[in-house]
DRENPA-20215 format. One record per residue: residue number from 0; residue in one letter; x, y, z of N, C-alpha, C in turn. Coordinates in nm, 3 decimals, always signed. Each point is the difference from the previous one (the first is absolute). Example, Ala and Ser with C-alpha at 12.3 -4.5 7.8 and 13.67 -1.06 7.14 Angstrom:
BEGIN
k, r, n_east, n_north, n_up, ca_east, ca_north, ca_up, c_east, c_north, c_up
0, A, +1.319, -0.569, +0.780, -0.089, +0.119, +0.000, +0.090, +0.120, +0.000
1, S, -0.035, +0.105, -0.072, +0.082, +0.119, +0.006, -0.077, +0.109, +0.073
This chain:
BEGIN
k, r, n_east, n_north, n_up, ca_east, ca_north, ca_up, c_east, c_north, c_up
0, M, +0.426, +5.602, +0.188, +0.030, -0.111, -0.093, -0.035, -0.135, +0.056
1, N, -0.072, -0.081, -0.073, -0.024, -0.143, +0.054, +0.100, -0.087, -0.068
2, S, -0.003, -0.122, +0.051, +0.094, -0.103, -0.058, -0.072, -0.133, -0.003
3, T, -0.009, -0.066, -0.104, -0.069, -0.130, -0.004, +0.081, -0.110, -0.031
4, A, +0.066, -0.004, -0.116, +0.088, -0.115, -0.043, +0.130, +0.033, -0.074
5, T, +0.103, -0.076, +0.034, +0.126, +0.015, -0.062, +0.070, -0.123, -0.008
6, T, +0.099, -0.006, -0.097, +0.084, -0.115, -0.005, +0.112, +0.016, +0.093
7, S, +0.079, -0.114, +0.016, +0.114, +0.002, +0.111, +0.104, +0.108, -0.046
8, P, +0.043, +0.084, +0.091, +0.115, +0.081, -0.040, +0.124, -0.072, -0.021
9, P, +0.108, +0.055, -0.049, +0.125, -0.067, -0.003, +0.041, -0.075, +0.127
10, E, +0.049, -0.106, -0.010, +0.040, -0.092, +0.119, +0.042, +0.078, +0.125
11, G, -0.066, -0.023, +0.107, +0.034, +0.058, +0.126, -0.029, +0.133, +0.024
12, S, -0.084, +0.070, -0.097, -0.024, +0.138, +0.024, -0.136, +0.052, -0.004
13, T, -0.088, -0.007, +0.109, -0.118, +0.045, +0.000, -0.015, +0.158, +0.000
14, S, +0.128, +0.046, +0.031, +0.004, +0.152, +0.005, -0.018, +0.073, -0.133
15, E, +0.039, -0.093, -0.112, -0.020, +0.061, -0.125, -0.145, +0.030, -0.031
16, L, -0.086, -0.096, +0.033, -0.153, +0.022, -0.017, -0.043, +0.125, +0.090
17, D, +0.054, +0.006, +0.116, -0.038, +0.122, +0.087, +0.050, +0.129, -0.065
18, A, +0.106, -0.009, -0.066, +0.047, +0.122, -0.063, -0.077, +0.036, -0.130
19, I, -0.039, -0.106, -0.074, -0.098, +0.027, -0.114, -0.134, +0.049, +0.056
20, R, -0.045, -0.047, +0.114, -0.121, +0.053, +0.061, +0.008, +0.145, +0.027
21, D, +0.124, +0.033, +0.055, +0.018, +0.146, +0.038, +0.003, +0.092, -0.125
22, V, +0.052, -0.045, -0.125, -0.004, +0.085, -0.125, -0.150, +0.014, -0.029
23, V, -0.081, -0.106, +0.008, -0.139, +0.003, -0.036, -0.079, +0.111, +0.096
24, A, +0.036, -0.014, +0.130, -0.067, +0.080, +0.105, +0.041, +0.148, -0.032
25, T, +0.127, +0.026, -0.043, +0.040, +0.130, -0.015, -0.070, +0.071, -0.126
26, V, -0.015, -0.079, -0.105, -0.068, +0.043, -0.119, -0.148, +0.038, +0.051
27, E, -0.066, -0.082, +0.070, -0.123, +0.025, +0.041, -0.010, +0.134, +0.098
28, H, +0.084, +0.012, +0.082, +0.027, +0.115, +0.094, +0.020, +0.114, -0.096
29, A, +0.103, +0.004, -0.089, +0.028, +0.117, -0.099, -0.124, +0.046, -0.070
30, Q, -0.071, -0.099, -0.060, -0.121, +0.033, -0.064, -0.109, +0.057, +0.080
31, N, -0.042, -0.071, +0.108, -0.095, +0.060, +0.074, +0.024, +0.140, +0.073
32, N, +0.126, +0.018, +0.022, +0.042, +0.137, +0.056, +0.064, +0.088, -0.094
33, E, -0.015, -0.017, -0.134, +0.039, +0.068, -0.105, +0.144, +0.057, +0.026
34, Q, +0.098, -0.091, +0.006, +0.129, +0.028, +0.039, +0.092, -0.054, -0.130
35, P, +0.020, +0.081, -0.101, +0.062, -0.048, -0.117, +0.150, -0.047, +0.034
36, E, +0.063, +0.080, +0.081, +0.155, -0.030, +0.027, +0.018, -0.149, +0.073
37, E, -0.105, -0.015, +0.095, +0.001, -0.139, +0.062, -0.007, -0.110, -0.103
38, F, -0.092, +0.024, -0.091, -0.034, -0.101, -0.098, +0.124, -0.009, -0.105
39, L, +0.059, +0.116, -0.038, +0.120, -0.004, -0.095, +0.126, -0.055, +0.059
40, E, +0.012, -0.009, +0.122, +0.118, -0.056, +0.070, +0.009, -0.154, -0.010
41, L, -0.113, -0.068, -0.046, -0.006, -0.133, -0.030, +0.037, -0.049, -0.126
42, F, +0.055, +0.078, -0.098, +0.016, -0.053, -0.132, +0.153, +0.002, -0.037
43, R, +0.029, -0.073, -0.088, +0.139, -0.009, -0.055, -0.003, +0.118, -0.100
44, P, +0.118, +0.044, -0.030, +0.012, +0.109, -0.086, -0.053, -0.016, -0.149
45, D, +0.022, -0.127, -0.038, -0.036, -0.052, -0.123, -0.155, -0.075, -0.022
46, A, -0.072, +0.026, +0.103, -0.140, -0.079, +0.011, -0.093, +0.036, -0.106
47, I, -0.082, -0.101, -0.014, -0.112, +0.017, -0.094, -0.131, +0.000, +0.088
48, W, -0.083, +0.086, -0.039, -0.131, +0.003, +0.070, -0.115, +0.020, -0.104
49, T, -0.094, -0.085, +0.010, -0.130, +0.014, -0.093, -0.108, +0.040, +0.087
50, T, -0.062, +0.103, -0.001, -0.116, +0.046, +0.073, -0.115, -0.083, -0.028
51, G, -0.110, +0.010, +0.089, -0.126, -0.072, -0.021, -0.072, +0.049, -0.134
52, G, +0.025, +0.122, -0.047, -0.051, +0.057, -0.101, +0.074, -0.028, -0.142
53, G, +0.126, -0.081, +0.035, +0.076, -0.043, -0.133, +0.118, +0.086, -0.033
54, K, +0.016, +0.112, +0.080, +0.101, +0.082, -0.039, +0.144, -0.070, +0.039
55, R, +0.088, -0.015, -0.105, +0.147, -0.055, +0.029, +0.092, +0.099, +0.036
56, L, +0.067, -0.020, +0.110, +0.098, +0.091, +0.048, +0.136, -0.078, +0.006
57, Y, +0.107, +0.057, -0.058, +0.129, -0.067, +0.006, +0.094, +0.090, +0.064
58, G, +0.051, -0.063, +0.114, +0.102, +0.074, +0.082, -0.057, +0.074, +0.103
59, L, +0.080, +0.017, +0.110, -0.050, +0.080, +0.123, -0.032, +0.136, -0.026
60, E, +0.070, +0.073, -0.096, -0.030, +0.149, -0.043, -0.140, +0.001, -0.051
61, A, -0.045, -0.085, -0.081, -0.121, -0.006, -0.062, -0.119, -0.030, +0.096
62, I, +0.028, -0.105, +0.092, -0.085, -0.043, +0.104, -0.030, +0.107, +0.106
63, A, +0.131, +0.081, +0.028, -0.019, +0.108, +0.097, -0.084, +0.115, -0.067
64, S, +0.026, +0.036, -0.116, -0.081, +0.111, -0.060, -0.156, -0.040, +0.012
65, F, -0.024, -0.118, -0.046, -0.152, -0.037, +0.003, -0.041, +0.004, +0.137
66, T, +0.072, -0.061, +0.099, -0.041, -0.016, +0.146, -0.023, +0.131, +0.051
67, R, +0.108, +0.090, -0.010, -0.013, +0.140, +0.065, -0.123, +0.083, -0.060
68, R, -0.034, -0.023, -0.120, -0.122, +0.073, -0.071, -0.127, -0.065, +0.047
69, T, +0.000, -0.128, +0.025, -0.140, -0.065, +0.020, -0.031, -0.042, +0.132
70, L, +0.095, -0.034, +0.094, -0.029, -0.039, +0.122, -0.053, +0.098, +0.104
71, P, +0.071, +0.114, +0.011, -0.059, +0.096, +0.091, -0.146, +0.044, -0.069
72, G, -0.106, -0.018, +0.075, -0.139, +0.015, -0.033, -0.046, -0.111, -0.074
73, G, +0.070, -0.105, -0.050, -0.057, -0.125, -0.060, -0.073, -0.083, +0.076
74, M, +0.015, +0.012, +0.137, -0.078, -0.105, +0.076, -0.103, +0.072, +0.084
75, T, -0.039, +0.122, -0.030, -0.102, +0.069, +0.052, -0.133, -0.077, -0.002
76, G, -0.069, -0.035, +0.107, -0.118, -0.089, -0.001, +0.027, -0.142, -0.011
77, L, +0.128, -0.046, -0.014, +0.026, -0.137, -0.027, +0.092, -0.061, +0.106
78, S, +0.007, -0.128, +0.024, +0.083, -0.066, +0.080, +0.045, -0.135, -0.077
79, V, +0.119, -0.063, +0.019, +0.032, -0.103, -0.070, +0.058, -0.111, +0.099
80, T, -0.016, -0.116, -0.021, +0.058, -0.108, +0.067, +0.057, -0.096, -0.092
81, F, +0.114, -0.057, +0.047, +0.065, -0.105, -0.091, -0.004, -0.139, +0.087
82, T, -0.029, -0.103, -0.067, +0.010, -0.132, +0.067, +0.107, -0.072, -0.075
83, L, +0.091, -0.048, +0.067, +0.110, -0.078, -0.060, -0.059, -0.144, -0.028
84, E, -0.023, -0.030, -0.117, -0.047, -0.130, -0.041, +0.100, -0.105, -0.018
85, H, +0.104, +0.033, -0.051, +0.097, -0.113, -0.040, +0.146, +0.064, -0.019
86, V, +0.106, -0.068, +0.051, +0.132, +0.041, -0.032, +0.060, -0.121, -0.059
87, M, +0.066, +0.028, -0.117, +0.078, -0.113, -0.060, +0.154, +0.053, -0.016
88, F, +0.087, -0.066, +0.079, +0.148, +0.028, -0.008, +0.051, -0.047, -0.137
89, I, +0.035, +0.091, -0.086, +0.059, -0.052, -0.132, +0.141, -0.042, +0.034
90, R, +0.068, +0.092, +0.078, +0.127, -0.036, +0.046, +0.002, +0.049, +0.142
91, P, +0.108, -0.030, +0.079, -0.002, +0.060, +0.151, -0.011, +0.148, +0.012
92, D, +0.045, +0.084, -0.116, -0.019, +0.134, -0.002, -0.102, +0.060, -0.095
93, V, -0.088, -0.086, -0.058, -0.107, +0.053, -0.095, -0.114, -0.075, +0.034
94, A, -0.105, +0.085, +0.011, -0.136, -0.054, +0.037, -0.113, +0.054, -0.083
95, A, -0.089, -0.091, -0.040, -0.118, +0.056, -0.064, -0.113, +0.007, +0.116
96, V, -0.068, +0.109, +0.010, -0.095, +0.023, +0.108, -0.133, +0.040, -0.070
97, K, -0.096, -0.092, +0.047, -0.134, +0.012, -0.074, -0.090, +0.054, +0.125
98, L, -0.075, +0.112, -0.049, -0.074, +0.068, +0.110, -0.144, +0.011, -0.057
99, R, -0.088, +0.024, +0.102, -0.131, +0.050, -0.022, -0.018, +0.137, +0.059
100, Q, -0.042, +0.090, -0.088, +0.003, +0.150, +0.050, -0.150, +0.045, -0.009
101, V, -0.047, +0.048, +0.102, -0.150, +0.045, +0.006, +0.002, +0.145, +0.045
102, Y, -0.051, +0.093, -0.100, -0.020, +0.139, +0.031, -0.144, +0.008, +0.044
103, R, -0.020, +0.075, +0.106, -0.137, +0.025, +0.049, -0.037, +0.149, -0.018
104, A, -0.113, +0.036, -0.062, -0.040, +0.128, -0.010, -0.161, +0.003, +0.053
105, P, -0.036, +0.117, +0.018, -0.140, +0.014, +0.054, -0.096, -0.077, -0.092
106, D, +0.025, -0.009, -0.127, -0.094, -0.058, -0.101, +0.017, -0.147, -0.030
107, G, +0.106, -0.073, +0.071, +0.033, -0.129, -0.019, +0.143, -0.032, -0.001
108, T, +0.031, -0.113, -0.052, +0.149, -0.044, -0.005, +0.050, -0.023, -0.127
109, D, +0.119, -0.024, -0.018, +0.071, -0.014, -0.131, +0.112, -0.092, +0.047
110, V, +0.015, -0.111, -0.069, +0.095, -0.117, +0.020, +0.092, -0.002, -0.093
111, G, +0.131, -0.015, +0.038, +0.113, -0.020, -0.086, +0.075, -0.131, +0.032
112, S, +0.091, -0.041, -0.085, +0.078, -0.112, +0.016, +0.147, +0.014, -0.042
113, P, +0.071, +0.078, +0.066, +0.142, +0.040, -0.026, +0.101, -0.125, +0.000
114, L, +0.087, +0.010, -0.070, +0.117, -0.097, +0.000, +0.116, +0.079, -0.001
115, W, +0.076, -0.012, +0.132, +0.120, +0.073, +0.001, +0.123, -0.100, +0.009
116, I, +0.110, +0.040, -0.079, +0.115, -0.075, +0.009, +0.089, +0.072, +0.095
117, L, +0.054, -0.055, +0.106, +0.086, +0.082, +0.089, +0.136, -0.076, -0.013
118, A, +0.103, +0.078, +0.015, +0.144, -0.037, -0.003, +0.061, +0.053, +0.132
119, K, +0.069, -0.087, +0.062, +0.079, +0.034, +0.127, +0.146, +0.054, -0.048
120, E, +0.016, +0.126, +0.051, +0.121, +0.070, -0.039, +0.045, +0.062, +0.140
121, Q, +0.130, -0.034, +0.026, +0.058, +0.070, +0.103, -0.072, -0.022, +0.126
122, G, -0.066, -0.116, +0.028, -0.085, -0.037, +0.109, -0.131, +0.050, +0.013
123, R, -0.047, +0.068, -0.127, -0.137, +0.056, -0.001, -0.072, -0.060, -0.115
124, W, -0.134, -0.036, +0.022, -0.077, -0.044, -0.103, -0.061, +0.133, -0.082
125, L, +0.008, +0.002, -0.130, -0.030, +0.112, -0.064, -0.111, -0.020, -0.121
126, L, -0.075, +0.068, -0.036, -0.093, -0.010, -0.098, +0.076, +0.011, -0.131
127, S, -0.010, -0.094, -0.093, +0.077, -0.027, -0.116, -0.098, +0.026, -0.128
128, A, -0.093, -0.075, -0.022, -0.080, -0.005, -0.106, -0.157, -0.037, +0.061
129, C, -0.090, +0.102, -0.030, -0.105, -0.021, +0.067, -0.115, +0.029, -0.103
130, Q, -0.112, -0.084, +0.004, -0.121, +0.014, -0.110, -0.112, -0.011, +0.105
131, N, -0.087, +0.110, -0.025, -0.137, -0.005, +0.060, -0.108, -0.010, -0.100
132, M, -0.112, -0.056, +0.038, -0.105, -0.021, -0.082, -0.123, -0.010, +0.090
133, G, -0.119, +0.042, -0.063, -0.119, -0.021, +0.062, -0.055, -0.148, -0.034
134, V, -0.087, -0.038, +0.103, -0.059, -0.133, -0.022, -0.144, +0.008, +0.009
135, P, -0.076, +0.050, -0.102, -0.147, +0.017, +0.013, -0.077, -0.113, +0.030
136, D, +0.029, -0.124, -0.026, -0.056, -0.128, +0.030, +0.004, -0.044, +0.141
137, D, +0.101, +0.050, +0.075, +0.041, -0.047, +0.127, -0.093, +0.026, +0.112
138, E, -0.083, +0.106, +0.003, -0.101, +0.045, +0.096, -0.073, +0.107, -0.059
139, E, -0.094, +0.038, +0.094, -0.078, +0.128, -0.029, +0.108, +0.119, -0.005
140, V, -0.016, +0.083, -0.099, +0.082, +0.120, -0.018, -0.097, +0.102, -0.037
141, S, +0.071, +0.132, +0.007, -0.073, +0.118, -0.028, -0.024, -0.007, -0.162
142, P, -0.125, +0.046, -0.051, -0.032, -0.014, -0.136, +0.097, +0.080, -0.084
143, D, +0.061, +0.102, +0.034, +0.075, +0.084, -0.084, +0.153, -0.026, +0.024
144, R, +0.028, -0.103, +0.096, +0.144, -0.055, +0.034, +0.092, +0.124, -0.009
145, P, -0.011, +0.090, +0.113, +0.082, +0.131, +0.005, +0.139, -0.021, +0.004
146, V, +0.061, -0.102, +0.051, +0.140, -0.023, +0.017, +0.067, -0.063, -0.129
147, F, -0.066, -0.115, -0.049, +0.050, -0.082, -0.103, -0.053, +0.029, -0.144
148, S, -0.068, +0.117, -0.012, -0.050, +0.042, -0.133, +0.120, +0.033, -0.080
149, A, -0.022, +0.006, -0.127, +0.103, +0.040, -0.108, +0.032, +0.148, +0.012
150, A, -0.081, +0.081, +0.064, +0.005, +0.139, -0.018, +0.118, +0.048, +0.087
């Protein structure tokens, strides 16, 4: 995971940014290593997740079902990197996190622009409401957009 720009964390606490960077790095690690349980540990029970293909998942049970079905084997021939582009602290315990997501495959790249809302609960930053989308005009991408296609 790379990191480029962020807003100031709540007063006196750069560790909040480090903790958010750790969440992003864990998502990247879990996806690249096809580890659904590591990924699922990052969510609130009532989280909302919208996939790059537009599938809307409500609650950890739905997110878990989808992830356990698609992640094992879903990264075959692919790797993903996340660049933390911006963090906006809505409150000291709620952050909007803007990312650049690049999938690399033998036939090219596919770029996404996720927005994750994280909430800090019991000392941990958790994924709460997340939206992923492709950005076809952002850079060169694979012609058939394998990750962010509607299929």
